[in-house]
All heavy atoms as a GROMACS GRO file, in nm:
protein
  575
    1MET      N    1   1.910  -0.890  -8.210
    1MET     CA    2   1.955  -0.986  -8.308
    1MET      C    3   1.924  -0.932  -8.448
    1MET      O    4   1.818  -0.874  -8.471
    1MET     CB    5   1.883  -1.118  -8.284
    1MET     CG    6   1.924  -1.224  -8.383
    1MET     SD    7   1.852  -1.383  -8.344
    1MET     CE    8   1.721  -1.385  -8.464
    2ARG      N    9   2.014  -0.952  -8.538
    2ARG     CA   10   1.995  -0.907  -8.675
    2ARG      C   11   1.979  -1.027  -8.766
    2ARG      O   12   2.044  -1.129  -8.749
    2ARG     CB   13   2.113  -0.825  -8.723
    2ARG     CG   14   2.123  -0.692  -8.655
    2ARG     CD   15   2.239  -0.613  -8.713
    2ARG     NE   16   2.250  -0.488  -8.645
    2ARG     CZ   17   2.219  -0.370  -8.698
    2ARG    NH1   18   2.178  -0.363  -8.821
    2ARG    NH2   19   2.230  -0.260  -8.629
    3ASP      N   20   1.892  -1.012  -8.862
    3ASP     CA   21   1.874  -1.112  -8.966
    3ASP      C   22   1.910  -1.049  -9.099
    3ASP      O   23   1.898  -0.928  -9.117
    3ASP     CB   24   1.729  -1.161  -8.973
    3ASP     CG   25   1.692  -1.248  -8.854
    3ASP    OD1   26   1.778  -1.322  -8.806
    3ASP    OD2   27   1.576  -1.240  -8.810
    4THR      N   28   1.949  -1.129  -9.190
    4THR     CA   29   1.981  -1.083  -9.325
    4THR      C   30   1.870  -1.126  -9.418
    4THR      O   31   1.824  -1.240  -9.411
    4THR     CB   32   2.115  -1.143  -9.373
    4THR    OG1   33   2.217  -1.104  -9.282
    4THR    CG2   34   2.150  -1.096  -9.512
    5ILE      N   35   1.826  -1.033  -9.503
    5ILE     CA   36   1.728  -1.066  -9.606
    5ILE      C   37   1.784  -1.023  -9.740
    5ILE      O   38   1.874  -0.939  -9.748
    5ILE     CB   39   1.591  -1.000  -9.580
    5ILE    CG1   40   1.601  -0.847  -9.584
    5ILE    CG2   41   1.533  -1.044  -9.446
    5ILE    CD1   42   1.467  -0.778  -9.583
    6THR      N   43   1.732  -1.080  -9.844
    6THR     CA   44   1.772  -1.044  -9.978
    6THR      C   45   1.655  -0.972 -10.044
    6THR      O   46   1.542  -1.019 -10.038
    6THR     CB   47   1.809  -1.169 -10.061
    6THR    OG1   48   1.915  -1.236  -9.992
    6THR    CG2   49   1.853  -1.132 -10.200
    7VAL      N   50   1.683  -0.858 -10.105
    7VAL     CA   51   1.580  -0.779 -10.171
    7VAL      C   52   1.624  -0.754 -10.314
    7VAL      O   53   1.738  -0.713 -10.337
    7VAL     CB   54   1.558  -0.645 -10.098
    7VAL    CG1   55   1.456  -0.560 -10.169
    7VAL    CG2   56   1.520  -0.669  -9.953
    8SER      N   57   1.535  -0.774 -10.407
    8SER     CA   58   1.564  -0.744 -10.547
    8SER      C   59   1.521  -0.601 -10.577
    8SER      O   60   1.410  -0.560 -10.541
    8SER     CB   61   1.488  -0.839 -10.639
    8SER     OG   62   1.531  -0.971 -10.618
    9LEU      N   63   1.609  -0.526 -10.641
    9LEU     CA   64   1.580  -0.388 -10.677
    9LEU      C   65   1.605  -0.368 -10.826
    9LEU      O   66   1.698  -0.426 -10.880
    9LEU     CB   67   1.671  -0.290 -10.601
    9LEU     CG   68   1.664  -0.289 -10.450
    9LEU    CD1   69   1.774  -0.200 -10.393
    9LEU    CD2   70   1.528  -0.243 -10.403
   10PRO      N   71   1.525  -0.284 -10.889
   10PRO     CA   72   1.557  -0.247 -11.026
   10PRO      C   73   1.695  -0.179 -11.028
   10PRO      O   74   1.734  -0.113 -10.931
   10PRO     CB   75   1.447  -0.149 -11.065
   10PRO     CG   76   1.336  -0.175 -10.968
   10PRO     CD   77   1.402  -0.222 -10.842
   11ALA      N   78   1.764  -0.192 -11.138
   11ALA     CA   79   1.899  -0.136 -11.148
   11ALA      C   80   1.902   0.013 -11.117
   11ALA      O   81   1.993   0.062 -11.048
   11ALA     CB   82   1.955  -0.163 -11.288
   12ALA      N   83   1.802   0.086 -11.163
   12ALA     CA   84   1.800   0.232 -11.141
   12ALA      C   85   1.788   0.264 -10.992
   12ALA      O   86   1.851   0.358 -10.943
   12ALA     CB   87   1.685   0.296 -11.219
   13VAL      N   88   1.710   0.185 -10.919
   13VAL     CA   89   1.694   0.209 -10.775
   13VAL      C   90   1.824   0.176 -10.703
   13VAL      O   91   1.869   0.252 -10.616
   13VAL     CB   92   1.576   0.128 -10.718
   13VAL    CG1   93   1.570   0.140 -10.566
   13VAL    CG2   94   1.445   0.171 -10.780
   14ARG      N   95   1.886   0.065 -10.740
   14ARG     CA   96   2.013   0.029 -10.676
   14ARG      C   97   2.118   0.137 -10.703
   14ARG      O   98   2.192   0.175 -10.612
   14ARG     CB   99   2.063  -0.105 -10.726
   14ARG     CG  100   2.193  -0.143 -10.660
   14ARG     CD  101   2.244  -0.276 -10.699
   14ARG     NE  102   2.376  -0.294 -10.641
   14ARG     CZ  103   2.439  -0.408 -10.638
   14ARG    NH1  104   2.382  -0.515 -10.687
   14ARG    NH2  105   2.558  -0.416 -10.585
   15THR      N  106   2.122   0.188 -10.823
   15THR     CA  107   2.217   0.295 -10.856
   15THR      C  108   2.193   0.417 -10.769
   15THR      O  109   2.286   0.478 -10.716
   15THR     CB  110   2.207   0.331 -11.005
   15THR    OG1  111   2.239   0.216 -11.083
   15THR    CG2  112   2.299   0.445 -11.042
   16GLU      N  113   2.067   0.452 -10.753
   16GLU     CA  114   2.032   0.569 -10.670
   16GLU      C  115   2.066   0.545 -10.523
   16GLU      O  116   2.118   0.635 -10.455
   16GLU     CB  117   1.885   0.604 -10.688
   16GLU     CG  118   1.848   0.737 -10.629
   16GLU     CD  119   1.707   0.782 -10.666
   16GLU    OE1  120   1.644   0.722 -10.755
   16GLU    OE2  121   1.662   0.880 -10.605
   17VAL      N  122   2.037   0.426 -10.473
   17VAL     CA  123   2.070   0.392 -10.334
   17VAL      C  124   2.220   0.400 -10.314
   17VAL      O  125   2.269   0.457 -10.216
   17VAL     CB  126   2.016   0.252 -10.297
   17VAL    CG1  127   2.076   0.204 -10.165
   17VAL    CG2  128   1.864   0.253 -10.288
   18ASP      N  129   2.296   0.341 -10.405
   18ASP     CA  130   2.442   0.342 -10.394
   18ASP      C  131   2.497   0.484 -10.398
   18ASP      O  132   2.588   0.519 -10.321
   18ASP     CB  133   2.505   0.256 -10.502
   18ASP     CG  134   2.483   0.107 -10.479
   18ASP    OD1  135   2.446   0.068 -10.367
   18ASP    OD2  136   2.504   0.030 -10.574
   19ALA      N  137   2.444   0.567 -10.487
   19ALA     CA  138   2.491   0.706 -10.496
   19ALA      C  139   2.460   0.781 -10.368
   19ALA      O  140   2.544   0.855 -10.315
   19ALA     CB  141   2.428   0.774 -10.617
   20PHE      N  142   2.338   0.762 -10.316
   20PHE     CA  143   2.300   0.829 -10.191
   20PHE      C  144   2.390   0.784 -10.078
   20PHE      O  145   2.436   0.865  -9.997
   20PHE     CB  146   2.153   0.800 -10.158
   20PHE     CG  147   2.105   0.868 -10.035
   20PHE    CD1  148   2.054   0.997 -10.040
   20PHE    CD2  149   2.112   0.806  -9.910
   20PHE    CE1  150   2.010   1.062  -9.925
   20PHE    CE2  151   2.069   0.869  -9.795
   20PHE     CZ  152   2.018   0.998  -9.803
   21ALA      N  153   2.414   0.654 -10.069
   21ALA     CA  154   2.499   0.600  -9.963
   21ALA      C  155   2.639   0.660  -9.971
   21ALA      O  156   2.695   0.704  -9.869
   21ALA     CB  157   2.505   0.448  -9.973
   22GLU      N  158   2.695   0.665 -10.090
   22GLU     CA  159   2.830   0.719 -10.106
   22GLU      C  160   2.835   0.867 -10.071
   22GLU      O  161   2.925   0.912 -10.000
   22GLU     CB  162   2.878   0.698 -10.250
   22GLU     CG  163   3.022   0.740 -10.271
   22GLU     CD  164   3.073   0.708 -10.409
   22GLU    OE1  165   3.025   0.611 -10.471
   22GLU    OE2  166   3.161   0.782 -10.455
   23GLN      N  167   2.737   0.943 -10.116
   23GLN     CA  168   2.733   1.087 -10.090
   23GLN      C  169   2.721   1.117  -9.942
   23GLN      O  170   2.766   1.222  -9.894
   23GLN     CB  171   2.617   1.152 -10.164
   23GLN     CG  172   2.633   1.156 -10.313
   23GLN     CD  173   2.502   1.194 -10.383
   23GLN    OE1  174   2.400   1.216 -10.319
   23GLN    NE2  175   2.507   1.199 -10.515
   24ASN      N  176   2.658   1.027  -9.868
   24ASN     CA  177   2.631   1.052  -9.726
   24ASN      C  178   2.718   0.968  -9.633
   24ASN      O  179   2.696   0.967  -9.512
   24ASN     CB  180   2.482   1.028  -9.698
   24ASN     CG  181   2.397   1.133  -9.764
   24ASN    OD1  182   2.384   1.243  -9.712
   24ASN    ND2  183   2.341   1.102  -9.879
   25GLY      N  184   2.814   0.898  -9.689
   25GLY     CA  185   2.905   0.818  -9.607
   25GLY      C  186   2.838   0.705  -9.533
   25GLY      O  187   2.874   0.674  -9.420
   26LEU      N  188   2.740   0.644  -9.598
   26LEU     CA  189   2.664   0.535  -9.536
   26LEU      C  190   2.685   0.406  -9.614
   26LEU      O  191   2.717   0.408  -9.732
   26LEU     CB  192   2.514   0.568  -9.536
   26LEU     CG  193   2.473   0.695  -9.462
   26LEU    CD1  194   2.328   0.729  -9.494
   26LEU    CD2  195   2.494   0.680  -9.314
   27ALA      N  196   2.661   0.296  -9.547
   27ALA     CA  197   2.659   0.168  -9.616
   27ALA      C  198   2.523   0.152  -9.684
   27ALA      O  199   2.423   0.207  -9.638
   27ALA     CB  200   2.681   0.054  -9.516
   28ARG      N  201   2.521   0.078  -9.792
   28ARG     CA  202   2.395   0.052  -9.862
   28ARG      C  203   2.291  -0.005  -9.766
   28ARG      O  204   2.175   0.035  -9.768
   28ARG     CB  205   2.418  -0.047  -9.976
   28ARG     CG  206   2.292  -0.079 -10.054
   28ARG     CD  207   2.313  -0.194 -10.152
   28ARG     NE  208   2.417  -0.163 -10.248
   28ARG     CZ  209   2.506  -0.252 -10.291
   28ARG    NH1  210   2.504  -0.376 -10.246
   28ARG    NH2  211   2.596  -0.219 -10.380
   29SER      N  212   2.332  -0.096  -9.679
   29SER     CA  213   2.236  -0.156  -9.585
   29SER      C  214   2.177  -0.052  -9.491
   29SER      O  215   2.060  -0.062  -9.453
   29SER     CB  216   2.301  -0.270  -9.508
   29SER     OG  217   2.409  -0.223  -9.430
   30GLU      N  218   2.256   0.048  -9.452
   30GLU     CA  219   2.202   0.154  -9.366
   30GLU      C  220   2.094   0.234  -9.437
   30GLU      O  221   1.992   0.268  -9.377
   30GLU     CB  222   2.313   0.250  -9.323
   30GLU     CG  223   2.411   0.193  -9.223
   30GLU     CD  224   2.520   0.293  -9.191
   30GLU    OE1  225   2.616   0.304  -9.269
   30GLU    OE2  226   2.504   0.363  -9.088
   31VAL      N  227   2.118   0.264  -9.564
   31VAL     CA  228   2.020   0.340  -9.641
   31VAL      C  229   1.890   0.261  -9.652
   31VAL      O  230   1.781   0.314  -9.628
   31VAL     CB  231   2.074   0.377  -9.781
   31VAL    CG1  232   1.967   0.442  -9.866
   31VAL    CG2  233   2.197   0.467  -9.769
   32VAL      N  234   1.902   0.135  -9.687
   32VAL     CA  235   1.782   0.052  -9.705
   32VAL      C  236   1.712   0.032  -9.571
   32VAL      O  237   1.589   0.042  -9.562
   32VAL     CB  238   1.819  -0.083  -9.770
   32VAL    CG1  239   1.699  -0.177  -9.773
   32VAL    CG2  240   1.874  -0.060  -9.911
   33ARG      N  241   1.788   0.008  -9.465
   33ARG     CA  242   1.728  -0.012  -9.332
   33ARG      C  243   1.655   0.114  -9.287
   33ARG      O  244   1.540   0.108  -9.242
   33ARG     CB  245   1.837  -0.050  -9.231
   33ARG     CG  246   1.785  -0.080  -9.093
   33ARG     CD  247   1.893  -0.133  -8.997
   33ARG     NE  248   2.021  -0.066  -9.009
   33ARG     CZ  249   2.132  -0.122  -9.061
   33ARG    NH1  250   2.129  -0.246  -9.108
   33ARG    NH2  251   2.245  -0.055  -9.067
   34ASP      N  252   1.719   0.230  -9.301
   34ASP     CA  253   1.654   0.356  -9.262
   34ASP      C  254   1.528   0.382  -9.343
   34ASP      O  255   1.426   0.425  -9.289
   34ASP     CB  256   1.750   0.474  -9.278
   34ASP     CG  257   1.862   0.474  -9.174
   34ASP    OD1  258   1.856   0.394  -9.078
   34ASP    OD2  259   1.956   0.554  -9.191
   35ALA      N  260   1.536   0.356  -9.474
   35ALA     CA  261   1.420   0.378  -9.561
   35ALA      C  262   1.305   0.286  -9.520
   35ALA      O  263   1.189   0.329  -9.515
   35ALA     CB  264   1.457   0.356  -9.706
   36LEU      N  265   1.337   0.162  -9.490
   36LEU     CA  266   1.233   0.067  -9.451
   36LEU      C  267   1.172   0.105  -9.316
   36LEU      O  268   1.049   0.098  -9.299
   36LEU     CB  269   1.290  -0.074  -9.446
   36LEU     CG  270   1.191  -0.187  -9.423
   36LEU    CD1  271   1.078  -0.184  -9.523
   36LEU    CD2  272   1.264  -0.321  -9.428
   37GLU      N  273   1.254   0.148  -9.222
   37GLU     CA  274   1.201   0.192  -9.092
   37GLU      C  275   1.108   0.312  -9.109
   37GLU      O  276   1.002   0.317  -9.048
   37GLU     CB  277   1.315   0.225  -8.997
   37GLU     CG  278   1.387   0.103  -8.945
   37GLU     CD  279   1.511   0.135  -8.862
   37GLU    OE1  280   1.550   0.255  -8.855
   37GLU    OE2  281   1.569   0.042  -8.806
   38GLU      N  282   1.149   0.408  -9.192
   38GLU     CA  283   1.062   0.524  -9.217
   38GLU      C  284   0.932   0.483  -9.284
   38GLU      O  285   0.825   0.534  -9.250
   38GLU     CB  286   1.135   0.627  -9.303
   38GLU     CG  287   1.240   0.704  -9.226
   38GLU     CD  288   1.303   0.815  -9.308
   38GLU    OE1  289   1.236   0.868  -9.399
   38GLU    OE2  290   1.420   0.849  -9.281
   39TYR      N  291   0.940   0.392  -9.379
   39TYR     CA  292   0.820   0.345  -9.449
   39TYR      C  293   0.724   0.278  -9.351
   39TYR      O  294   0.603   0.305  -9.352
   39TYR     CB  295   0.860   0.248  -9.560
   39TYR     CG  296   0.742   0.181  -9.626
   39TYR    CD1  297   0.664   0.249  -9.719
   39TYR    CD2  298   0.707   0.051  -9.593
   39TYR    CE1  299   0.555   0.188  -9.778
   39TYR    CE2  300   0.599  -0.011  -9.652
   39TYR     CZ  301   0.522   0.058  -9.744
   39TYR     OH  302   0.414  -0.003  -9.802
   40LEU      N  303   0.777   0.191  -9.266
   40LEU     CA  304   0.692   0.121  -9.170
   40LEU      C  305   0.631   0.218  -9.069
   40LEU      O  306   0.514   0.204  -9.032
   40LEU     CB  307   0.771   0.011  -9.099
   40LEU     CG  308   0.814  -0.105  -9.190
   40LEU    CD1  309   0.910  -0.198  -9.115
   40LEU    CD2  310   0.695  -0.180  -9.244
   41PHE      N  311   0.709   0.317  -9.024
   41PHE     CA  312   0.655   0.419  -8.935
   41PHE      C  313   0.541   0.495  -9.003
   41PHE      O  314   0.435   0.517  -8.942
   41PHE     CB  315   0.766   0.517  -8.894
   41PHE     CG  316   0.717   0.629  -8.807
   41PHE    CD1  317   0.698   0.610  -8.671
   41PHE    CD2  318   0.689   0.753  -8.862
   41PHE    CE1  319   0.652   0.714  -8.591
   41PHE    CE2  320   0.642   0.857  -8.783
   41PHE     CZ  321   0.623   0.838  -8.647
   42PHE      N  322   0.561   0.533  -9.128
   42PHE     CA  323   0.458   0.603  -9.205
   42PHE      C  324   0.332   0.518  -9.215
   42PHE      O  325   0.220   0.568  -9.194
   42PHE     CB  326   0.511   0.637  -9.344
   42PHE     CG  327   0.406   0.693  -9.436
   42PHE    CD1  328   0.365   0.824  -9.423
   42PHE    CD2  329   0.350   0.614  -9.534
   42PHE    CE1  330   0.267   0.876  -9.508
   42PHE    CE2  331   0.253   0.665  -9.619
   42PHE     CZ  332   0.211   0.796  -9.605
   43ARG      N  333   0.347   0.389  -9.244
   43ARG     CA  334   0.230   0.300  -9.255
   43ARG      C  335   0.156   0.289  -9.122
   43ARG      O  336   0.033   0.294  -9.119
   43ARG     CB  337   0.273   0.161  -9.303
   43ARG     CG  338   0.328   0.154  -9.444
   43ARG     CD  339   0.219   0.170  -9.547
   43ARG     NE  340   0.118   0.070  -9.530
   43ARG     CZ  341   0.078  -0.015  -9.622
   43ARG    NH1  342   0.132  -0.011  -9.742
   43ARG    NH2  343  -0.017  -0.104  -9.599
   44ARG      N  344   0.231   0.276  -9.012
   44ARG     CA  345   0.166   0.268  -8.880
   44ARG      C  346   0.094   0.399  -8.848
   44ARG      O  347  -0.018   0.398  -8.797
   44ARG     CB  348   0.269   0.237  -8.772
   44ARG     CG  349   0.320   0.095  -8.772
   44ARG     CD  350   0.404   0.063  -8.648
   44ARG     NE  351   0.514   0.154  -8.627
   44ARG     CZ  352   0.639   0.136  -8.672
   44ARG    NH1  353   0.669   0.028  -8.742
   44ARG    NH2  354   0.733   0.224  -8.646
   45SER      N  355   0.157   0.511  -8.879
   45SER     CA  356   0.097   0.642  -8.854
   45SER      C  357  -0.030   0.659  -8.935
   45SER      O  358  -0.131   0.710  -8.885
   45SER     CB  359   0.195   0.754  -8.888
   45SER     OG  360   0.307   0.747  -8.805
   46ARG      N  361  -0.026   0.618  -9.061
   46ARG     CA  362  -0.143   0.631  -9.146
   46ARG      C  363  -0.257   0.543  -9.097
   46ARG      O  364  -0.374   0.586  -9.095
   46ARG     CB  365  -0.106   0.596  -9.290
   46ARG     CG  366  -0.214   0.635  -9.389
   46ARG     CD  367  -0.165   0.634  -9.529
   46ARG     NE  368  -0.126   0.499  -9.568
   46ARG     CZ  369  -0.076   0.469  -9.687
   46ARG    NH1  370  -0.056   0.562  -9.776
   46ARG    NH2  371  -0.045   0.344  -9.716
   47ALA      N  372  -0.225   0.422  -9.052
   47ALA     CA  373  -0.328   0.332  -8.999
   47ALA      C  374  -0.389   0.389  -8.870
   47ALA      O  375  -0.511   0.385  -8.851
   47ALA     CB  376  -0.270   0.194  -8.974
   48LEU      N  377  -0.305   0.445  -8.783
   48LEU     CA  378  -0.354   0.504  -8.660
   48LEU      C  379  -0.443   0.624  -8.691
   48LEU      O  380  -0.550   0.640  -8.631
   48LEU     CB  381  -0.237   0.548  -8.572
   48LEU     CG  382  -0.272   0.622  -8.444
   48LEU    CD1  383  -0.361   0.537  -8.353
   48LEU    CD2  384  -0.144   0.664  -8.371
   49ARG      N  385  -0.400   0.707  -8.785
   49ARG     CA  386  -0.480   0.824  -8.823
   49ARG      C  387  -0.617   0.781  -8.875
   49ARG      O  388  -0.719   0.840  -8.842
   49ARG     CB  389  -0.408   0.906  -8.928
   49ARG     CG  390  -0.481   1.033  -8.963
   49ARG     CD  391  -0.403   1.116  -9.066
   49ARG     NE  392  -0.460   1.246  -9.085
   49ARG     CZ  393  -0.568   1.272  -9.161
   49ARG    NH1  394  -0.630   1.175  -9.224
   49ARG    NH2  395  -0.614   1.394  -9.173
   50ALA      N  396  -0.620   0.676  -8.955
   50ALA     CA  397  -0.747   0.628  -9.010
   50ALA      C  398  -0.840   0.582  -8.898
   50ALA      O  399  -0.960   0.612  -8.900
   50ALA     CB  400  -0.722   0.515  -9.109
   51ARG      N  401  -0.784   0.511  -8.799
   51ARG     CA  402  -0.867   0.467  -8.686
   51ARG      C  403  -0.917   0.586  -8.605
   51ARG      O  404  -1.033   0.590  -8.563
   51ARG     CB  405  -0.788   0.371  -8.597
   51ARG     CG  406  -0.765   0.234  -8.659
   51ARG     CD  407  -0.716   0.132  -8.558
   51ARG     NE  408  -0.600   0.173  -8.481
   51ARG     CZ  409  -0.473   0.152  -8.516
   51ARG    NH1  410  -0.446   0.092  -8.630
   51ARG    NH2  411  -0.375   0.192  -8.438
   52MET      N  412  -0.830   0.683  -8.584
   52MET     CA  413  -0.869   0.801  -8.507
   52MET      C  414  -0.974   0.882  -8.582
   52MET      O  415  -1.068   0.934  -8.521
   52MET     CB  416  -0.746   0.887  -8.477
   52MET     CG  417  -0.651   0.821  -8.379
   52MET     SD  418  -0.498   0.913  -8.355
   52MET     CE  419  -0.559   1.062  -8.280
   53MET      N  420  -0.959   0.895  -8.714
   53MET     CA  421  -1.057   0.970  -8.793
   53MET      C  422  -1.194   0.903  -8.787
   53MET      O  423  -1.296   0.971  -8.773
   53MET     CB  424  -1.009   0.983  -8.938
   53MET     CG  425  -0.890   1.073  -8.957
   53MET     SD  426  -0.924   1.246  -8.921
   53MET     CE  427  -1.041   1.282  -9.051
   54ALA      N  428  -1.195   0.772  -8.797
   54ALA     CA  429  -1.323   0.700  -8.791
   54ALA      C  430  -1.391   0.723  -8.656
   54ALA      O  431  -1.511   0.748  -8.650
   54ALA     CB  432  -1.301   0.551  -8.815
   55GLU      N  433  -1.313   0.718  -8.550
   55GLU     CA  434  -1.369   0.741  -8.416
   55GLU      C  435  -1.418   0.884  -8.403
   55GLU      O  436  -1.527   0.909  -8.350
   55GLU     CB  437  -1.264   0.710  -8.308
   55GLU     CG  438  -1.310   0.736  -8.168
   55GLU     CD  439  -1.426   0.650  -8.122
   55GLU    OE1  440  -1.445   0.540  -8.176
   55GLU    OE2  441  -1.501   0.693  -8.031
   56ALA      N  442  -1.340   0.979  -8.450
   56ALA     CA  443  -1.379   1.120  -8.441
   56ALA      C  444  -1.507   1.145  -8.521
   56ALA      O  445  -1.600   1.212  -8.472
   56ALA     CB  446  -1.266   1.210  -8.492
   57GLN      N  447  -1.512   1.091  -8.640
   57GLN     CA  448  -1.631   1.112  -8.724
   57GLN      C  449  -1.755   1.048  -8.663
   57GLN      O  450  -1.865   1.102  -8.676
   57GLN     CB  451  -1.604   1.060  -8.865
   57GLN     CG  452  -1.506   1.149  -8.939
   57GLN     CD  453  -1.465   1.093  -9.074
   57GLN    OE1  454  -1.508   0.985  -9.114
   57GLN    NE2  455  -1.382   1.167  -9.144
   58SER      N  456  -1.737   0.937  -8.592
   58SER     CA  457  -1.852   0.874  -8.527
   58SER      C  458  -1.907   0.963  -8.416
   58SER      O  459  -2.021   0.946  -8.373
   58SER     CB  460  -1.816   0.736  -8.473
   58SER     OG  461  -1.736   0.746  -8.356
   59GLN      N  462  -1.824   1.056  -8.370
   59GLN     CA  463  -1.866   1.150  -8.265
   59GLN      C  464  -1.900   1.287  -8.324
   59GLN      O  465  -1.915   1.385  -8.251
   59GLN     CB  466  -1.756   1.165  -8.162
   59GLN     CG  467  -1.727   1.036  -8.086
   59GLN     CD  468  -1.617   1.054  -7.985
   59GLN    OE1  469  -1.600   1.162  -7.927
   59GLN    NE2  470  -1.544   0.947  -7.960
   60GLY      N  471  -1.911   1.294  -8.457
   60GLY     CA  472  -1.949   1.418  -8.521
   60GLY      C  473  -1.837   1.518  -8.538
   60GLY      O  474  -1.862   1.637  -8.560
   61LEU      N  475  -1.713   1.474  -8.528
   61LEU     CA  476  -1.598   1.563  -8.544
   61LEU      C  477  -1.539   1.541  -8.683
   61LEU      O  478  -1.482   1.436  -8.711
   61LEU     CB  479  -1.493   1.534  -8.437
   61LEU     CG  480  -1.540   1.547  -8.292
   61LEU    CD1  481  -1.436   1.496  -8.196
   61LEU    CD2  482  -1.577   1.691  -8.261
   62PHE      N  483  -1.551   1.643  -8.768
   62PHE     CA  484  -1.504   1.630  -8.905
   62PHE      C  485  -1.394   1.730  -8.940
   62PHE      O  486  -1.315   1.706  -9.030
   62PHE     CB  487  -1.620   1.648  -9.003
   62PHE     CG  488  -1.724   1.540  -8.990
   62PHE    CD1  489  -1.836   1.557  -8.911
   62PHE    CD2  490  -1.708   1.419  -9.056
   62PHE    CE1  491  -1.930   1.458  -8.898
   62PHE    CE2  492  -1.801   1.319  -9.043
   62PHE     CZ  493  -1.913   1.338  -8.964
   63THR      N  494  -1.387   1.841  -8.869
   63THR     CA  495  -1.288   1.945  -8.899
   63THR      C  496  -1.216   1.986  -8.772
   63THR      O  497  -1.259   1.953  -8.660
   63THR     CB  498  -1.356   2.070  -8.958
   63THR    OG1  499  -1.438   2.130  -8.856
   63THR    CG2  500  -1.440   2.037  -9.081
   64ASP      N  501  -1.107   2.061  -8.790
   64ASP     CA  502  -1.036   2.116  -8.674
   64ASP      C  503  -1.129   2.207  -8.593
   64ASP      O  504  -1.122   2.211  -8.470
   64ASP     CB  505  -0.913   2.195  -8.720
   64ASP     CG  506  -0.804   2.108  -8.777
   64ASP    OD1  507  -0.806   1.985  -8.754
   64ASP    OD2  508  -0.714   2.163  -8.844
   65GLU      N  509  -1.214   2.279  -8.663
   65GLU     CA  510  -1.308   2.368  -8.595
   65GLU      C  511  -1.404   2.287  -8.507
   65GLU      O  512  -1.436   2.329  -8.395
   65GLU     CB  513  -1.386   2.449  -8.696
   65GLU     CG  514  -1.474   2.555  -8.631
   65GLU     CD  515  -1.540   2.645  -8.735
   65GLU    OE1  516  -1.469   2.699  -8.821
   65GLU    OE2  517  -1.663   2.659  -8.726
   66ASP      N  518  -1.448   2.171  -8.555
   66ASP     CA  519  -1.534   2.085  -8.473
   66ASP      C  520  -1.464   2.046  -8.343
   66ASP      O  521  -1.524   2.048  -8.236
   66ASP     CB  522  -1.572   1.957  -8.549
   66ASP     CG  523  -1.661   1.982  -8.668
   66ASP    OD1  524  -1.727   2.088  -8.674
   66ASP    OD2  525  -1.662   1.895  -8.760
   67VAL      N  526  -1.337   2.011  -8.354
   67VAL     CA  527  -1.260   1.971  -8.235
   67VAL      C  528  -1.245   2.090  -8.142
   67VAL      O  529  -1.266   2.080  -8.021
   67VAL     CB  530  -1.121   1.916  -8.275
   67VAL    CG1  531  -1.035   1.891  -8.152
   67VAL    CG2  532  -1.136   1.790  -8.358
   68PHE      N  533  -1.210   2.206  -8.197
   68PHE     CA  534  -1.194   2.327  -8.116
   68PHE      C  535  -1.323   2.360  -8.043
   68PHE      O  536  -1.321   2.391  -7.923
   68PHE     CB  537  -1.151   2.445  -8.206
   68PHE     CG  538  -1.127   2.571  -8.129
   68PHE    CD1  539  -1.012   2.589  -8.057
   68PHE    CD2  540  -1.224   2.671  -8.130
   68PHE    CE1  541  -0.990   2.705  -7.985
   68PHE    CE2  542  -1.204   2.789  -8.059
   68PHE     CZ  543  -1.086   2.805  -7.987
   69ASP      N  544  -1.435   2.353  -8.114
   69ASP     CA  545  -1.563   2.382  -8.051
   69ASP      C  546  -1.592   2.285  -7.938
   69ASP      O  547  -1.646   2.324  -7.833
   69ASP     CB  548  -1.677   2.377  -8.155
   69ASP     CG  549  -1.674   2.492  -8.254
   69ASP    OD1  550  -1.603   2.591  -8.227
   69ASP    OD2  551  -1.739   2.479  -8.358
   70ARG      N  552  -1.555   2.160  -7.955
   70ARG     CA  553  -1.581   2.059  -7.854
   70ARG      C  554  -1.498   2.082  -7.728
   70ARG      O  555  -1.546   2.063  -7.617
   70ARG     CB  556  -1.553   1.920  -7.913
   70ARG     CG  557  -1.569   1.803  -7.818
   70ARG     CD  558  -1.713   1.761  -7.792
   70ARG     NE  559  -1.791   1.731  -7.909
   70ARG     CZ  560  -1.805   1.610  -7.963
   70ARG    NH1  561  -1.744   1.507  -7.910
   70ARG    NH2  562  -1.881   1.593  -8.070
   71VAL      N  563  -1.373   2.123  -7.744
   71VAL     CA  564  -1.286   2.138  -7.628
   71VAL      C  565  -1.294   2.276  -7.566
   71VAL      O  566  -1.244   2.298  -7.456
   71VAL     CB  567  -1.138   2.104  -7.661
   71VAL    CG1  568  -1.122   1.961  -7.703
   71VAL    CG2  569  -1.080   2.200  -7.763
   72SER      N  570  -1.355   2.370  -7.635
   72SER     CA  571  -1.364   2.508  -7.581
   72SER      C  572  -1.481   2.521  -7.485
   72SER      O  573  -1.577   2.454  -7.485
   72SER     CB  574  -1.385   2.607  -7.695
   72SER     OG  575  -1.270   2.609  -7.776
   0.00000   0.00000   0.00000
């Protein structure tokens, strides 16, 4: 199911989105949807990395070398 939302953008951003959409044969909504999906993926990845780093550091793992030494 799809829902429609309204987003306010500065004129310069809307101009850039529209130009990108036209250059790539996409609808404005596709550009915004793809950008939002990428942003949310990035946020989830960053949050997961932070949790993993905290767990690793609690086990004394601070560098790639620490991890390599542990698994070797």
